C-alpha positions as CSV (number, residue, x, y, z in Angstrom):
1,M,16.7,-10.3,5.2
2,I,14.4,-7.2,4.4
3,K,11.0,-7.4,5.7
4,I,8.0,-6.0,3.5
5,R,5.7,-3.8,5.7
6,A,2.3,-2.1,4.8
7,C,0.5,0.7,6.2
8,R,-2.5,0.5,8.2
9,N,-3.8,3.6,7.1
10,C,-3.1,3.7,3.3
11,K,-2.2,0.2,2.5
12,N,1.4,1.6,0.7
13,I,4.0,-1.5,0.7
14,T,7.4,-0.3,2.1
15,E,10.6,-1.6,4.3
16,N,10.0,1.3,6.6
17,T,8.4,1.2,10.1
18,K,6.7,4.6,9.2
19,C,4.8,5.0,5.8
20,E,6.6,7.6,3.4
21,K,3.1,8.6,1.6
22,C,1.1,9.2,4.8
23,G,3.3,8.8,8.0
24,G,1.4,6.1,9.5
25,D,2.3,2.9,11.3
26,T,3.6,-0.2,9.2
27,V,2.8,-3.8,9.9
28,L,4.4,-7.2,9.0
29,E,1.0,-8.9,8.6
30,W,-0.7,-8.2,5.1
31,K,-2.1,-10.0,2.0
32,G,-2.1,-9.5,-1.5
33,Y,-0.7,-7.3,-3.7
34,L,-1.3,-4.3,-6.1
35,F,1.1,-2.4,-8.2
36,I,-0.6,0.7,-9.8
37,L,0.7,2.7,-12.6
38,D,-2.0,4.9,-13.6
39,P,-4.8,5.2,-10.7
40,E,-6.5,7.9,-13.0
41,K,-7.2,5.0,-15.6
42,S,-7.4,2.2,-13.3
43,L,-10.7,0.5,-12.5
44,I,-9.2,-1.3,-9.5
45,S,-7.5,1.6,-8.1
46,K,-10.7,3.4,-7.9
47,K,-12.5,0.7,-6.3
48,A,-9.9,0.3,-3.5
49,G,-9.6,4.4,-2.9
50,I,-5.9,4.5,-4.3
51,T,-5.1,8.0,-6.0
52,S,-1.5,7.8,-6.3
53,Q,0.9,5.4,-8.2
54,G,2.7,2.9,-6.3
55,E,2.5,-0.3,-4.6
56,Y,0.1,-1.2,-2.3
57,A,-1.5,-4.6,-0.1
58,I,-5.1,-5.6,-0.4
59,K,-5.6,-6.5,3.0
60,V,-3.8,-5.3,6.3
61,R,-4.1,-6.9,9.7
């Protein structure tokens, strides 16, 4: 079974122990899910500080 992880730094969701976007450590404890298609037009991505397309956690512990 694949475990989905989230980066502590940028909140990117991944299956790896290191984040592909920032190189930070990832954890299994996270909540919420954001899927950003167009960060330039998305009000939610601007509020969350997300600048690139992808899948993100809302809260990472």
